[in-house]
C-alpha positions in Angstrom: -10.7 12.3 17.9 -7.4 10.5 18.2 -5.6 9.8 14.9 -6.0 6.0 15.0 -9.8 6.1 15.8 -12.3 5.6 13.0 -15.8 6.9 12.6 -18.7 6.9 10.2 -20.0 10.0 11.8 -19.7 13.6 10.5 -17.3 15.3 12.8 -17.1 18.7 11.2 -20.0 19.5 8.7 -18.3 22.7 7.5 -15.1 21.0 6.5 -17.0 18.1 4.9 -19.0 20.7 2.9 -15.8 22.4 1.7 -14.3 19.0 0.7 -17.3 18.0 -1.3 -17.2 21.4 -3.1 -13.5 20.7 -4.0 -14.4 17.3 -5.3 -17.2 18.8 -7.4 -14.8 21.4 -8.9 -12.2 18.8 -9.7 -14.8 16.3 -11.1 -13.6 13.7 -8.6 -16.0 10.8 -7.9 -15.0 8.5 -5.0 -15.2 4.7 -5.5 -16.9 2.7 -2.8 -15.0 0.0 -0.9 -17.5 -2.6 -2.2 -16.5 -1.5 -5.8 -12.8 -1.9 -5.0 -13.5 -5.3 -3.6 -15.4 -6.3 -6.7 -14.5 -4.3 -9.8 -17.5 -5.7 -11.7 -19.7 -3.4 -9.5 -18.0 -0.3 -10.9 -20.5 1.4 -13.3 -20.1 0.4 -16.9 -19.7 4.1 -18.0 -16.7 4.4 -15.7 -15.1 1.2 -17.1 -15.7 2.4 -20.7 -14.2 5.9 -20.0 -11.2 4.3 -18.3 -10.1 2.7 -21.6 -9.1 6.2 -22.7 -7.2 7.0 -19.5 -3.5 6.4 -18.9 -3.2 4.2 -15.7 -0.1 6.1 -14.7 -1.8 9.6 -15.0 -3.1 11.7 -12.1 -6.6 11.4 -13.5 -9.7 11.3 -11.2 -11.0 8.2 -12.9 -7.9 6.3 -11.9 -9.3 6.1 -8.4 -11.6 3.4 -9.9 -8.5 1.4 -10.7 -7.3 1.2 -7.1 -8.0 -2.5 -6.9 -6.6 -5.9 -7.9 -8.6 -6.4 -11.2 -6.5 -4.4 -13.6 -4.7 -5.9 -16.6 -1.1 -5.3 -17.6 -1.8 -5.6 -21.3 -5.0 -3.6 -21.8 -7.2 -1.1 -19.9 -10.1 -3.3 -19.2 -10.8 -5.0 -15.9 -10.3 -8.7 -15.4 -12.7 -11.2 -13.8 -9.9 -12.7 -11.7 -6.8 -10.8 -10.5 -3.7 -11.4 -12.6 -1.5 -13.9 -10.8 0.9 -16.8 -11.3 1.0 -20.3 -9.9 4.7 -21.0 -9.4 5.9 -24.4 -10.6 7.8 -26.8 -8.4 10.7 -26.6 -10.8 11.1 -23.1 -9.5 10.0 -23.4 -5.8 11.2 -27.0 -5.1 8.0 -27.8 -3.3 4.9 -29.7 -4.4 2.4 -27.3 -3.0 1.0 -24.6 -5.3 2.3 -21.2 -4.5 -0.1 -18.6 -5.9 1.1 -15.0 -6.2 -1.1 -12.0 -7.0 0.6 -9.1 -8.9 0.5 -5.8 -7.1 2.2 -3.9 -10.0 -1.2 -3.9 -11.7 -2.3 -1.0 -9.5 -2.4 2.4 -11.1 0.1 5.3 -10.8 2.6 3.7 -8.4 2.4 0.1 -9.7 2.1 -1.2 -6.1 -0.8 -2.2 -4.0 -0.1 0.4 -1.3 -2.1 3.0 -3.2 -5.2 1.0 -2.0 -4.3 1.6 1.6 -3.6 5.3 1.0 -7.1 5.7 -0.5 -8.7 3.8 2.3 -7.0 6.0 4.9 -7.9 9.4 3.3 -11.4 8.9 2.0 -13.2 8.4 5.4 -11.5 11.5 6.8 -12.6 13.6 3.9 -16.2 12.6 4.3 -16.2 12.9 8.1 -14.7 16.4 8.0 -11.6 15.3 9.9 -9.3 16.4 7.0 -9.6 19.7 5.2 -8.5 19.6 1.6 -8.1 23.4 1.4 -6.1 24.1 4.5 -4.2 20.9 5.5 -1.5 18.7 4.1 -1.7 14.9 4.1 1.5 13.4 5.5 2.3 9.8 4.5 5.0 8.1 6.6 6.4 5.1 4.8 9.4 2.9 3.9 8.6 3.3 0.3 5.4 2.5 -1.5 2.7 3.8 0.8 4.0 7.4 0.7 4.0 7.2 -3.1 0.4 6.0 -3.0 -0.5 8.8 -0.6 1.1 11.4 -2.8 -0.8 10.1 -5.9 -4.2 10.0 -4.1 -3.5 13.5 -2.6 -2.8 14.9 -6.1 -6.0 13.5 -7.6 -8.1 14.6 -4.6 -6.6 18.1 -4.8 -4.7 18.4 -1.6 -1.0 18.6 -0.9 0.7 15.3 0.0 4.0 15.0 2.0 6.1 11.8 1.7 8.2 10.8 4.7 10.6 8.0 4.1 14.1 6.8 4.9 16.9 8.4 2.9 18.4 5.0 2.1 15.5 3.7 0.0 15.9 2.9 -3.7 16.6 5.8 -6.0 13.7 4.7 -8.2 11.3 5.7 -5.4 12.7 9.1 -5.0 12.7 9.7 -8.8 9.0 8.9 -8.9 8.3 11.2 -5.9 10.2 14.1 -7.5 7.8 13.9 -10.5 4.6 13.8 -8.4 5.0 16.1 -5.4 3.9 19.8 -5.8 7.1 21.1 -4.0 10.5 19.4 -3.4 10.1 20.1 0.3 7.2 17.7 0.3 9.8 14.8 0.2 11.1 14.4 3.8 14.1 12.1 4.1 14.6 10.5 7.5 17.8 8.8 8.7 18.5 5.1 7.9 16.8 2.5 5.8 14.0 -0.1 6.2 14.4 -0.7 9.9 14.4 2.9 11.0 10.7 3.3 11.5 11.0 5.2 14.8 12.9 8.0 12.9 9.9 8.3 10.6 7.6 8.6 13.6 9.8 11.2 15.2 9.7 13.4 12.0 5.9 13.0 11.9 5.5 13.9 15.6 7.3 17.2 14.9 5.1 18.0 12.0 1.9 17.0 13.9 2.5 20.0 16.2 1.3 22.2 13.4 -2.4 21.7 12.6 -1.7 22.2 8.9 -0.2 18.7 8.8 -2.4 15.6 9.3 -0.5 12.3 9.7 -1.9 9.3 8.0 0.2 6.7 9.8 -0.3 3.4 7.9 1.1 1.5 11.0 -1.8 2.7 13.2 -4.6 3.5 10.7 -7.2 0.7 11.0 -8.6 1.6 7.5 -5.3 0.1 6.2 -6.3 -3.2 7.9 -9.9 -3.0 6.8 -9.3 -2.4 3.1 -7.0 -5.3 2.9 -9.3 -7.5 4.9 -12.1 -6.7 2.4 -10.4 -6.0 -0.9 -7.2 -8.0 -0.8 -8.8 -10.9 1.1 -11.7 -11.2 -1.5 -9.2 -10.9 -4.4 -7.2 -13.8 -3.1 -10.3 -15.7 -2.4 -11.6 -15.2 -6.0 -8.2 -16.2 -7.4 -8.2 -19.4 -5.3 -11.8 -20.2 -6.3 -11.0 -19.8 -10.0 -8.1 -22.3 -9.7 -10.2 -24.6 -7.6 -12.9 -24.7 -10.3 -10.5 -26.8 -12.4 -9.1 -28.7 -9.4 -11.9 -28.9 -6.7 -9.6 -31.0 -4.5 -7.4 -28.0 -3.7 -7.4 -26.5 -0.2 -6.1 -23.0 0.7 -3.8 -23.8 3.5 -2.0 -20.5 4.3 -1.8 -16.9 3.4 1.7 -15.3 3.7 2.6 -11.6 3.9 5.5 -9.6 5.1 4.8 -7.7 8.3 5.5 -4.1 7.1 2.6 -2.0 8.3 0.6 -5.2 8.8 -2.2 -3.9 6.6 -1.9 -6.7 4.0 -2.0 -9.3 6.8 -5.6 -8.2 7.3 -6.4 -10.3 4.3 -5.4 -13.3 6.4 -8.4 -12.7 8.7 -10.8 -12.7 5.7 -9.3 -15.9 4.3 -9.2 -17.7 7.7 -12.9 -17.0 8.1 -13.9 -18.4 4.7 -11.3 -21.1 4.0 -9.8 -21.9 7.4 -6.3 -21.0 6.2 -3.4 -20.1 8.4 -1.9 -16.6 8.5 1.9 -16.3 8.2 3.7 -13.0 9.1 7.2 -12.6 7.6 10.0 -10.3 8.6 13.7 -9.9 7.8 16.1 -12.2 9.5 18.5 -9.3 10.0 15.9 -7.5 12.1 13.9 -10.3 13.8 11.6 -8.2 15.9 8.5 -10.6 16.0 10.5 -13.8 16.0 13.2 -13.0 18.6 12.4 -9.6 20.0 15.5 -8.6 18.0 16.8 -5.6 16.1 19.1 -4.6 13.3 19.0 -3.4 9.7 18.1 -5.0 6.4 17.4 -4.3 2.8 14.0 -6.0 2.2 12.5 -2.7 1.1 8.9 -2.3 2.0 8.8 -4.0 5.4 10.0 -1.6 8.1 10.8 -3.3 11.5 12.0 -2.8 15.1 8.3 -2.2 16.1 5.0 -3.9 16.0 2.3 -2.1 14.0 -0.9 -1.2 16.0 -3.0 -2.7 13.2 -1.4 -6.1 13.3 -4.0 -8.7 14.6 -1.3 -10.6 16.4 -3.8 -12.9 18.3 -5.0 -14.2 15.0 -1.6 -14.9 13.5 -0.4 -18.5 13.2 3.2 -18.4 12.1 6.0 -16.0 12.3 9.0 -16.6 10.0 12.1 -14.7 8.9 13.9 -14.4 5.5 17.4 -13.0 5.0 18.0 -10.0 2.8 21.0 -11.8 1.3 18.5 -14.2 -0.2 16.1 -11.5 -1.6 19.0 -9.4 -3.0 20.5 -12.5 -4.6 17.2 -13.7 -6.1 16.5 -10.2 -7.3 19.6 -10.5 -9.4 18.9 -14.0 -10.5 15.4 -13.2 -11.7 16.4 -10.1 -13.5 19.7 -10.9 -15.2 20.3 -12.6 -18.5 22.5 -15.3 -16.9 19.9 -16.0 -14.2 17.0 -16.3 -16.6 19.0 -18.5 -18.9 19.9 -20.8 -16.0 16.2 -21.1 -15.0 15.0 -22.0 -18.5 17.8 -24.2 -19.6 19.0 -25.9 -16.5 15.8 -25.9 -14.3 13.4 -26.3 -17.2 11.3 -23.4 -15.9 9.1 -22.2 -18.8 10.0 -19.0 -20.5 6.4 -17.8 -19.8 7.0 -18.2 -16.0 10.5 -16.6 -16.2 9.1 -13.6 -17.9 6.7 -13.1 -15.1 9.5 -12.9 -12.5 9.9 -9.2 -13.4 6.7 -8.8 -11.4 8.5 -9.5 -8.2 10.1 -6.8 -6.2 12.4 -7.5 -3.2 9.6 -7.8 -0.7 7.6 -9.9 -3.2 10.6 -12.3 -3.3 10.6 -12.4 0.5 6.9 -13.4 0.4 7.6 -16.2 -2.0 10.5 -17.6 0.1 8.3 -17.5 3.2 5.6 -19.3 1.3 8.1 -22.0 0.4 9.2 -22.3 4.1 5.5 -22.5 5.1 4.9 -25.3 2.6 7.9 -27.2 3.9 6.9 -26.7 7.5 3.4 -28.0 7.0 4.7 -30.7 4.6 2.1 -29.6 2.0 1.4 -31.6 -1.2 0.1 -30.9 -4.7 -3.5 -30.4 -3.5 -2.4 -27.6 -1.1 -2.3 -23.9 -1.9 -0.2 -21.2 -0.2 -1.3 -17.7 -1.3 0.7 -14.5 -1.2 1.1 -11.2 -3.0 3.8 -9.5 -5.0 3.5 -6.0 -3.6 5.4 -4.4 -6.4 7.6 -5.2 -9.3 11.3 -5.3 -10.1 11.2 -1.9 -11.8 11.6 -0.3 -8.4 14.8 -2.1 -7.6 17.1 -2.0 -10.7 19.5 0.2 -8.7 19.5 -2.4 -5.8 20.4 -5.2 -8.3 23.3 -3.1 -9.4 24.5 -2.7 -5.8 24.3 -6.4 -5.3 26.1 -7.1 -8.5 29.0 -4.8 -7.5 29.2 -5.7 -3.8 28.8 -9.5 -4.0 29.8 -10.6 -7.5 32.5 -8.1 -8.5 30.3 -6.7 -11.3 29.9 -10.1 -13.1 27.0 -12.6 -12.6 27.3 -15.8 -14.7 25.7 -19.2 -14.9 27.7 -20.5 -11.9 26.6 -17.6 -9.8 23.0 -18.2 -10.9 23.2 -21.8 -10.0 24.7 -21.0 -6.6 22.0 -18.4 -5.8 19.2 -20.7 -6.9 20.5 -23.6 -4.9 21.2 -21.6 -1.8 18.2 -19.4 -1.7 15.3 -21.2 -3.5 16.0 -24.9 -3.1 17.9 -24.2 0.2 15.0 -22.4 1.8 14.4 -24.3 5.1 12.1 -24.2 8.0 14.7 -22.6 10.2 13.7 -19.2 11.8 10.0 -20.2 11.8 7.8 -20.4 14.8 4.3 -21.8 14.9 2.6 -19.6 17.5 1.1 -20.8 20.7 -1.1 -18.6 22.8 1.9 -17.6 24.9 3.9 -16.8 21.8 1.1 -14.5 20.6 0.9 -12.8 24.0 4.7 -12.2 23.9 4.5 -10.6 20.5 1.4 -8.6 21.3 3.0 -7.2 24.5 6.0 -6.1 22.5 3.9 -3.4 20.9 3.3 -1.7 24.2 6.7 0.0 24.1 6.0 1.6 20.8 2.4 2.6 21.1 1.8 3.3 24.8 5.2 4.5 25.9 6.3 6.3 22.7 3.3 7.2 20.6 0.7 8.1 23.2 -1.9 5.4 22.9 -3.9 4.8 26.0 -3.6 1.4 27.7 -7.2 0.8 27.0 -6.8 1.5 23.2 -3.8 -0.9 23.2 -5.4 -3.7 25.2 -8.7 -3.8 23.3 -7.0 -5.3 20.3 -6.4 -8.6 22.1 -10.0 -9.6 21.6 -11.2 -10.7 18.1 -14.5 -9.0 18.8 -12.7 -5.7 18.4 -11.5 -6.6 14.9 -14.9 -8.0 13.8 -16.5 -4.8 15.0 -14.4 -2.8 12.6 -16.0 -4.5 9.7 -19.3 -2.6 10.1 -17.5 0.6 9.1 -17.1 -0.5 5.5 -20.8 -0.4 4.5 -21.2 2.9 6.5 -18.3 4.5 4.6 -19.9 3.3 1.3 -23.1 5.1 2.2 -21.1 8.3 3.0 -19.4 8.0 -0.4 -22.7 7.7 -2.2 -24.0 10.8 -0.4 -20.9 12.8 -1.1 -20.8 11.9 -4.8 -24.5 12.8 -5.1 -23.9 16.2 -3.4 -20.9 16.9 -5.5 -22.9 16.0 -8.7 -20.2 13.6 -9.9 -21.9 10.3 -9.4 -23.2 10.1 -13.0 -20.7 12.2 -14.9 -17.1 11.6 -15.9 -14.2 13.9 -16.4 -13.4 14.3 -20.1 
């Protein structure tokens, strides 16, 4: 089978049997996708044992934390994902901008660990990946490769991280602690926009059958898990807010393009709430918006290509955000002068300001795009724009230091804070935003041909079938089939009703 094809069939029974035996020896039970979509469905014994497990440890039970329902303050699950409704004193718009916190996920404190699990689990159970003899390769611009390494370590296989050398030092420090061998960190040239260089490195490794590439940009399991799990998490969050204000409407879901996995949640939300789906990219590399190119520092959203798993024909808006704004706001949100300005001059509550540490650079990008969307649609106080904070500020302390040195001569004061807030938050406009027509969608869709057919070996038929929404709806049937495979595997491994002590 081709790497981007999915199946619920057993492809190699012998490999599957070996994998299940390894899971048995490691005491690893696999969570079902339905459980990751609704943590209340996770068995009570698992929830009880998790109270004694460190969320940042490579512990098998932490697989049952790979969802949106974790708490920052204790080890119990929440009924509603932890989130924030940003006030107009911060955003400058009347619409309610709701942000789910991705740094509640275990081990890597970012939601990409969910995609990594989704990509690996079906291939374990179909026998397409051999835990004993193969290495899982995780191409990424930052968080997905960390998630892949974490999942690999728990499962008991060797994980290889492939990412640009110019990413934040915090990412590399984390990887150095988690990989089994330093050579399992592969640094490719460039930064965020150098995705092709990542592909090139993976294509070389793929010549050796020992390496299996889990390419988040073409793995439809990435799309599916966000459709089901992230989509339902945002839906539950909106419903909980609407219980108190039934007049609210979910008008849009915003997510940076990246691998386009998170954008899959937009399909779920559009089906249930009629919301628009907004794809965001960096203005310095406006691939979707202007067929452009360049380099940028919004870490977590690689560009200069169109992911295979992006459902372009169901996307409503494309907009761009400058990395100058995200770098500047990263400093504003995480400096003493910036926080003092927000509380004293803007009258933003201290409780809200404290929560801004939950926003990494791409999270700030999502918030700015949500503001642009609210202004474009002229949304009011009964309208909601939802987005996610993919990770927190802890991954970007070194980037804040770079911005401080390069743009503020090492000193950021109240005047600088006021300038950054006025220019980047209140000054967010509807420029570099396009509401897509059918012709616009066709243009963007066609752009992917050059990456996937000409460079990466997809057939024209594989590429073209993604135009029709029936293709995307057809993928949904895989989720219950994979859950059935997980049930069978856990039973065969004898781990379904026992926990690792």
